[in-house]
N, C-alpha and C positions, 0 to 999 in steps of 0.2 A: 426841809430836807437837811440831814446832818452832813457835815463835812469832817474829814479826818485830818489830823495834824500830828506831826512828830515834834515833840518838844525836846530840845537838847539843853543841858545845863551843866555848869561846873561852879563850885564855890567851896569856901572853907568848910570843912566838915564840922558840923555842930548839931546838937539836938534841935528839932523843930523845922529843919529845912524841908523835909518831905511834907510836913503839915502845911507849910507856907504854900508850896506848889499845889498841893491837893485842894487847899481852900480857894485859891484863885481859879483852878479848873472847875470846881463845883459852883462857885459864884457865877461862872459863865455858862452854866448848865452843861458842863462837859462830863463825859463818861470816860473814866480811866480804863483802857483796855489791856495794854501790855506795857511792861517796863523792864529795863535793865539798869540797875542802880548799883554803884560800887564805890568804895573808898579806894582812891588811887593816889599815892604820894602825898598824903595829908589833905587831900581834897576829896570832895564827894561829887561824883559825876553821874550823869544818867541820860537815858533815852526813854521817852514816854510816848505811847501812842494813845491819843484821845480822839473822841468824836464829840461834836457839839453842833448846835444849829448854825447854819452858814452865816447868819447875821451877827453871831457872837465872836467870830474869828478875830476881827481887828481889835475888839475890846480885850479879848484874852491875851493877844500879843502885847498890847500896851500895858496891861496890868502885870504880866510876867516880866516885861522889861523894866518896869518900875522897881522890881526887886533888886535891881543892880545897886540900889542905895544900901542894901544889906551885904554887898560883896558877891552877889550871885550873877553870873553871866548866863543869859538865856537866849535861845534862838527858837523861833516857831516856824515850821516849814509845812505847807500844805502837802498832803500825800497825792500821788498820782495813781491813775488806774492802770498805768503801763506796767506790765509784768514780763518777766523773761519766759521764754518758751519752756514748758515743763516736761518735754519728752526726755527720757533718760532716767537717771536714778540718783538717789542720795548716797553719799559715802561719808565715813568718819575717819579722820586721821588722828592718831594720838602720837605725840612727840615727847620724848624724854631724853635728856642728856646734859652734859656740862654747858653752862651758860656761856655764850660767846656771841660776838657780833655776826649778823648776817643770817641767822637761822630763819627768821620769818621771811626775809627777802628771798632766800634760796627756795624755800618751799612754795611761797606764793608765786614766784616766777615759774616754777614747774607746773603749777596749776593753771596759771594764766595762759601759758603757751599752748595748753590743751583746751582752752575755752571753758575751764572748770570754774564755776562761780562759788565763791565762799559765801555761805549763808550765815554762819555764826562761828565765832572764834573766841575761845577763852584761853588766856595764858597767864602764867605767873613764874616768878623766880623764887626759889625756896632753898633753904639749906638742907643738904643731905644729912640724914640721921646720924651716921657714924663719922663721916669725914668733915662735915661742915662745908663741903664744897658747894658752890652755888649751882643749882640745877634749874634748867629751863623745862617747863612742862606746858603742853598745849593740847587742846582738843579743837579740831577744826571740822565743822560740818559743811559739806559742799554738795553742789548739784553737778553731776557729770552728764554731758551730752550723750545720747544713745550711741553715737558712733565712736566713742572713746575706747581705745585699746587699753584696758586695765592692766594687762601684763606689762605693756610698755611704760605705763605710769608707775607701776610698782618698781620696775628696773630703774627709772629715773629717781624715785624716792630712795631706793637702796643705795644708789651712788651718792646722793646727798648725805644719807645716814653714815656711810663709810667715810666720806671726806670730813664730816663734822663730828664724828664719834657720837652719833645719836641713835636712838631706837625710834623708828617711825613705823607704826602699824597702820595698815589700810584695811578698813572693814566696810 
């Protein structure tokens, strides 16, 4: 029977890093299912979902942790079968505005107060084309419980947008 694991890692960005990880996974008869890998601040970081025979889990973890000699920090976490209730619907928020402290905190606070679960979030800070001003841009996919008042959520997001000079679109 196969067991699933999430591998998280961070290390100095360099050619061959993904190959190192994939070789260890394959050596342990692992199947690479999903991943989110990215350069961040001169480092390369990622999340990988793999499945492999249950008896290979400890060896996989030991071999991945041995990569620390190359400057790679790795953690292996078994997945669980526990999942959140899925009645309700998915939403997507897009956020754009001048970069400043507290944007993620304010938006995530509004979502958490309504029991809205963030499923995926991508964000970056980039220079505006004409002014060079730093802009914060994010896309947040979330799951909204069936009983959520979306008009009230929109009002709350509009208030955050007004206070922080942001555009927040809810779809």
